N, C-alpha and C positions, 0 to 999 in steps of 0.2 A: 374344188369346182374345176371342171376341165377347161382348158384354153384353145380356142380355135385360132390355129396359126395361118391365116389367110394373107397376112401381111409380112409376116416374118417366121424365121425358123430358129431353132436351137442350133447354134454353130458348135463343130466339133471343138474340143478343147484347143486353145490357142496362146494360153498365157504360160510361157516358158521362161521369161526374165523380166525385168522391170519395162524395158522398152515396149514388151509386148503388153503387159498390163496397161501402160499409160495409153498405148494404141486402143485398147478395149474399151477404156473408159471415155475417151474421146469419141470413139465411134457411137456408143450408147448415149452419151452424154450425161446419163443418170443411171446408176447402176448400184445395187446393194453389194456388199462384201461377201454375204453368206447367203445360202439357200434360203429361199421365201415362197409364198405360194403362186408366184409366177415362175414355171419351169423354164430354166435356161437364163434367168435374169440375175445372174451373180457372178462376181469374180471367181468363187470357189467352183462353179459348175464348168468354167472355161479352163481351169487349171488340171493337167494331168495329175494324177495321185501322187507320182514320184517327185513332183514339185511342191506339193503342199506340206508344208512345216514337217520335213524329216530331218534325220541327222546330217544328211548331206545338203539339203536345201532348207532354207527358212522361207523361201517362197514369197507369196504376196504379203504375208505378214511383215517382212523386212522390206520388200520392194515398194510397199506403201509410202515409206519414209521419202524416197526420191520423187514419187508422185505428188506427195504434199509440197515438197520443196520446189517442184517446178513452177510454181506461181499461179499455173493455170486451172488448178483442180481444187475444189473444196471437198475436205473428208471430216466426216464427223458422225454422231449418232442421230440422224435426222430423217431415216425412214422406218417403215413398219414398227411405229411403237417405241422408236429409240435405238434401232440396229445401225450399225456402221454401214455408211454408203459413201459413193463419191459422185460428184457432179461437176460438169464445166461451169465455169461462172455464169455465162449467160443463163442457163437452166438454174442454178442456185438463186440467182435473183429473183425468179418466179416463186421458188420455194419461201423466200423471205417475203416477199409480197402477200402471198396466201396466208401463211401461218401467223404473221404479225397482225393480221386482220381479225383473228379468232379471239373471242373472249377466253376460251380455255387455255390458250397459250401466253396469257398475260402473266408476267412475273410476280410472284408473292414477295414478302417482306424479305425473306431469307436470300432469294434469287436476286432480288434487286440490290441488296447488300454487295452481293458478289459482282454485279455488274458495275456498281460504283467503285468497287476495287479495281476493276478492269480498267474503268477510265482514268483511274489515277495511276496504276502502275504499268498499263499497256497489256498485261496478260495475267492468267492465273493458272495454277496447277492444283492438283489433289491435294498435297500437304499444305498448300496456301489456303485453300477452302476448310480444311480441318481446323487450322489454326483460327482462322477468322471467325468461323461459327461454332467451334467446339464440339465438332462431331466426328464420328468415326470414318472409316474409309468407305465403308459401303455407302453411308450417307453422303459423302462428298462426291463420291462416283455418280449416285442417282440425281443430285442435284445438278451437276454439270451435264448429265444426259438430258435433264428436262430442259436447261437453258439451250441445248443444241437442238432439240426438237422445236423449241420456239424460234430458231433460226436467230438467236441473239449472241451466242458464242459458236466458234467453229475452231477446229484444230489448227493451231497457228504453227507448231513445230512438234516434231518428235526426235527424241535423241536416243542413241542406243546406249544401253547400260554393260559394262563390262565387270565381270565379278570373277572372286577367286584370286588365288595367287599368281595364276597365269593370265589374269584379266580376260578370261574369255566371254566371247558374246554368244548367247545361246537363245536370244530373241526377247531379252527384257528390255522393254523400253519404258521411257518418260515422256508424256505429252504435256504441252502447255496449248492453253486456250485463249483466244482473243475475240474481238468482235469481226464479223465479216467487213465491215466498213475499213477497220485498220489494217486488215490481210490484203484487200483487193483494191482500195481507193486511196489510202494514205500511205502507201509503203514509202520508208525513210530510205531505202537503199534498193531501188528497182533492179532487177536482173537484166542482163543484156537484151535488148529488143521488146523491153516491157513497154507496153501501151496502158495509159489508164484505163482502168474498168468502172463502170458505173453500176450501182446496185440499185438505182432508182428505175423502177419498171414503168414500161408506159401503158401497161395493162392495168384492169381493174383486177381485185383479188379473186373473183369467179373467173375471169378470163385467164388469169395465171393458172388456175387450177385445172381448167380445160387444157391449156397449153402443156402442163406437166402430164396429164392423162394422154396426150397425144404422142408426147415425147416417148413414153413407154411403149405405146401401141406401134410407133414406127418401127421399134426393134423387136417387138415381141408378138405382134399380132393382135388379134381381136379380143384383148383381155376384157372380162366383164367388168363393168362399172363398180360393182360391190368390191371386187379383189382390188382393183385400182385405189379405192377409197381406204383399204386395209392398209396399203402400202403407203400411200400418201398423207393418211391422217387427216 
């Protein structure tokens, strides 16, 4: 479905380093990692091809680590049916308020067991989910993706994996997941300049949904409501 850009335009590619990527995320406040039904609404489309995961550059795939560690950015699979995305904390708060109000995003028994594990241990990884539930990697990935869509878990940290005799880093990473509350409200070791964030919205869930729609339209123009709902779930 075409998008009428009466309020915004697709900008020329601008992401050439991690600082540029962080600036773009903060400008959009909510943006998917990859191409989606809204033209220009992704980190991928703002990144020149020569900077997108080449032999010379690991690009946004690696730069996202420092964005996550900035303390101001939520990253996880929470848009477009479980695709990777970034949001500023104030916008992610409204995703929590909207998603957690919906019956379809209530955790099932296995998902609840993982949440109880996180409450006890602080975070969880794919290998830990596999061991906890006795499932394969694909099943653990899918379960964690659903909990991120429910806005009950978020990426807490990403570590680089160095392999081979020369300990080369070629983009392999390991992620751990925690609750948004632990990441943004209950930080044990705040970074310099940290100010406590609240994830308690003053809006109703329906108002939060409208806020999220308008946040996208401010950056991308007059996006049809049907397209927005496909993005926001």
